[in-house]
Backbone as CSV, one residue per row, in Angstrom:
resi,resn,N_x,N_y,N_z,CA_x,CA_y,CA_z,C_x,C_y,C_z
1,ASP,27.823,38.220,40.727,27.821,37.628,42.050,26.398,37.448,42.581
2,THR,25.577,38.461,42.431,24.204,38.400,42.926,23.427,37.289,42.236
3,GLN,23.590,37.185,40.929,22.878,36.138,40.186,23.346,34.748,40.617
4,ALA,24.623,34.598,40.846,25.153,33.308,41.282,24.603,32.933,42.656
5,LEU,24.510,33.930,43.546,23.953,33.668,44.875,22.473,33.324,44.797
6,GLN,21.737,34.040,43.951,20.313,33.749,43.787,20.110,32.342,43.226
7,LYS,20.944,31.982,42.271,20.863,30.644,41.697,21.179,29.590,42.761
8,ALA,22.190,29.837,43.574,22.554,28.905,44.644,21.425,28.778,45.659
9,ILE,20.787,29.907,45.977,19.663,29.893,46.919,18.515,29.068,46.357
10,ILE,18.203,29.253,45.094,17.124,28.495,44.451,17.447,26.999,44.451
11,GLU,18.677,26.659,44.107,19.077,25.252,44.083,19.012,24.633,45.480
12,CYS,19.474,25.376,46.467,19.431,24.869,47.840,17.991,24.718,48.331
13,THR,17.143,25.664,47.960,15.733,25.585,48.331,15.085,24.359,47.699
14,ASP,15.359,24.137,46.427,14.820,22.958,45.740,15.308,21.671,46.397
15,THR,16.590,21.629,46.702,17.153,20.446,47.352,16.523,20.235,48.722
16,SER,16.338,21.312,49.457,15.713,21.226,50.773,14.288,20.692,50.660
17,ASN,13.549,21.178,49.680,12.182,20.696,49.460,12.175,19.216,49.091
18,ASP,13.106,18.816,48.242,13.216,17.401,47.873,13.516,16.538,49.099
19,LEU,14.401,17.027,49.948,14.749,16.282,51.158,13.573,16.217,52.133
20,ASP,12.813,17.298,52.234,11.606,17.283,53.071,10.643,16.201,52.596
21,PHE,10.466,16.114,51.289,9.579,15.105,50.715,10.101,13.703,51.027
22,GLU,11.399,13.510,50.878,11.996,12.201,51.145,11.844,11.821,52.619
23,VAL,12.038,12.780,53.507,11.863,12.526,54.941,10.419,12.113,55.217
24,GLU,9.473,12.790,54.592,8.062,12.458,54.768,7.775,11.032,54.303
25,GLN,8.314,10.670,53.148,8.117,9.318,52.617,8.737,8.274,53.545
26,LEU,9.927,8.541,54.015,10.606,7.598,54.906,9.884,7.471,56.247
27,THR,9.332,8.567,56.727,8.571,8.535,57.969,7.348,7.642,57.815
28,GLU,6.653,7.773,56.691,5.494,6.918,56.424,5.913,5.456,56.335
29,SER,7.022,5.192,55.683,7.523,3.820,55.577,7.875,3.264,56.952
30,LEU,8.508,4.078,57.765,8.871,3.656,59.114,7.626,3.320,59.933
31,MET,6.602,4.141,59.842,5.365,3.884,60.567,4.754,2.555,60.122
32,HIS,4.781,2.294,58.823,4.237,1.043,58.291,5.023,-0.154,58.829
33,VAL,6.330,-0.058,58.837,7.174,-1.150,59.337,6.939,-1.356,60.832
34,GLU,6.779,-0.275,61.574,6.516,-0.393,63.011,5.180,-1.088,63.262
35,GLN,4.173,-0.788,62.441,2.876,-1.454,62.567,3.006,-2.947,62.276
36,GLN,3.789,-3.283,61.267,4.021,-4.692,60.954,4.714,-5.398,62.117
37,LYS,5.662,-4.719,62.733,6.383,-5.305,63.868,5.433,-5.578,65.026
38,VAL,4.555,-4.638,65.320,3.587,-4.825,66.403,2.698,-6.029,66.104
39,THR,2.251,-6.150,64.868,1.408,-7.281,64.472,2.143,-8.600,64.672
40,ILE,3.385,-8.654,64.243,4.183,-9.876,64.389,4.427,-10.190,65.861
41,GLN,4.697,-9.173,66.664,4.924,-9.402,68.092,3.671,-9.954,68.764
42,ARG,2.495,-9.487,68.357,1.238,-10.010,68.914,1.053,-11.475,68.524
43,ARG,1.325,-11.793,67.263,1.219,-13.190,66.820,2.187,-14.075,67.598
44,LEU,3.384,-13.582,67.786,4.402,-14.323,68.523,3.954,-14.573,69.957
45,GLN,3.396,-13.567,70.593,2.921,-13.716,71.969,1.795,-14.742,72.044
46,ARG,0.865,-14.698,71.087,-0.227,-15.682,71.074,0.318,-17.096,70.897
47,ALA,1.277,-17.253,70.000,1.864,-18.572,69.760,2.581,-19.076,71.006
48,ARG,3.315,-18.211,71.664,4.019,-18.616,72.887,3.034,-18.984,73.990
49,THR,1.934,-18.245,74.060,0.916,-18.536,75.060,0.333,-19.923,74.836
50,LEU,0.108,-20.270,73.582,-0.448,-21.589,73.271,0.497,-22.718,73.649
51,LEU,1.777,-22.436,73.690,2.758,-23.460,74.048,3.103,-23.477,75.535
52,SER,2.466,-22.623,76.319,2.807,-22.568,77.739,2.443,-23.894,78.417
53,PRO,3.190,-24.277,79.448,2.979,-25.575,80.113,1.569,-25.768,80.665
54,ILE,0.940,-24.715,81.152,-0.400,-24.845,81.727,-1.407,-25.325,80.686
55,ARG,-1.178,-25.007,79.449,-2.087,-25.427,78.377,-1.994,-26.923,78.098
56,ARG,-0.919,-27.539,78.534,-0.741,-28.973,78.283,-1.438,-29.836,79.334
57,ILE,-1.875,-29.212,80.414,-2.585,-29.957,81.455,-4.014,-30.186,80.968
58,PRO,-4.472,-31.417,81.016,-5.845,-31.703,80.566,-6.866,-30.863,81.327
59,SER,-7.913,-30.462,80.642,-8.916,-29.577,81.243,-9.600,-30.225,82.442
60,GLU,-9.722,-31.559,82.454,-10.349,-32.242,83.589,-9.526,-32.034,84.866
61,ILE,-8.224,-32.107,84.723,-7.346,-31.911,85.886,-7.409,-30.459,86.349
62,LEU,-7.407,-29.546,85.421,-7.532,-28.128,85.795,-8.856,-27.879,86.510
63,ALA,-9.928,-28.502,86.020,-11.238,-28.332,86.650,-11.200,-28.826,88.093
64,LYS,-10.560,-29.971,88.333,-10.461,-30.498,89.701,-9.637,-29.567,90.589
65,ILE,-8.550,-29.063,90.052,-7.695,-28.152,90.824,-8.474,-26.919,91.241
66,PHE,-9.170,-26.316,90.296,-9.854,-25.060,90.592,-11.173,-25.265,91.328
67,SER,-11.729,-26.447,91.278,-12.969,-26.693,92.024,-12.686,-26.790,93.518
68,ARG,-11.455,-27.067,93.883,-11.077,-27.188,95.294,-10.640,-25.852,95.895
69,CYS,-10.541,-24.816,95.092,-10.106,-23.503,95.596,-11.259,-22.735,96.191
């Protein structure tokens, strides 16, 4: 009985260590994916900004508008 319990403890410890390693790897992967998402969101925001209606107004008209303020 004692040997069987010791063997079970060793196996569970090994499995726990393996799972700790897997969690660490997945955490690193998650961080990488989150960084990619932030990068894509920034690109998306820049692209949307370039398409905003104010950007379509010719700079000469904007200059006249703001010169009167």
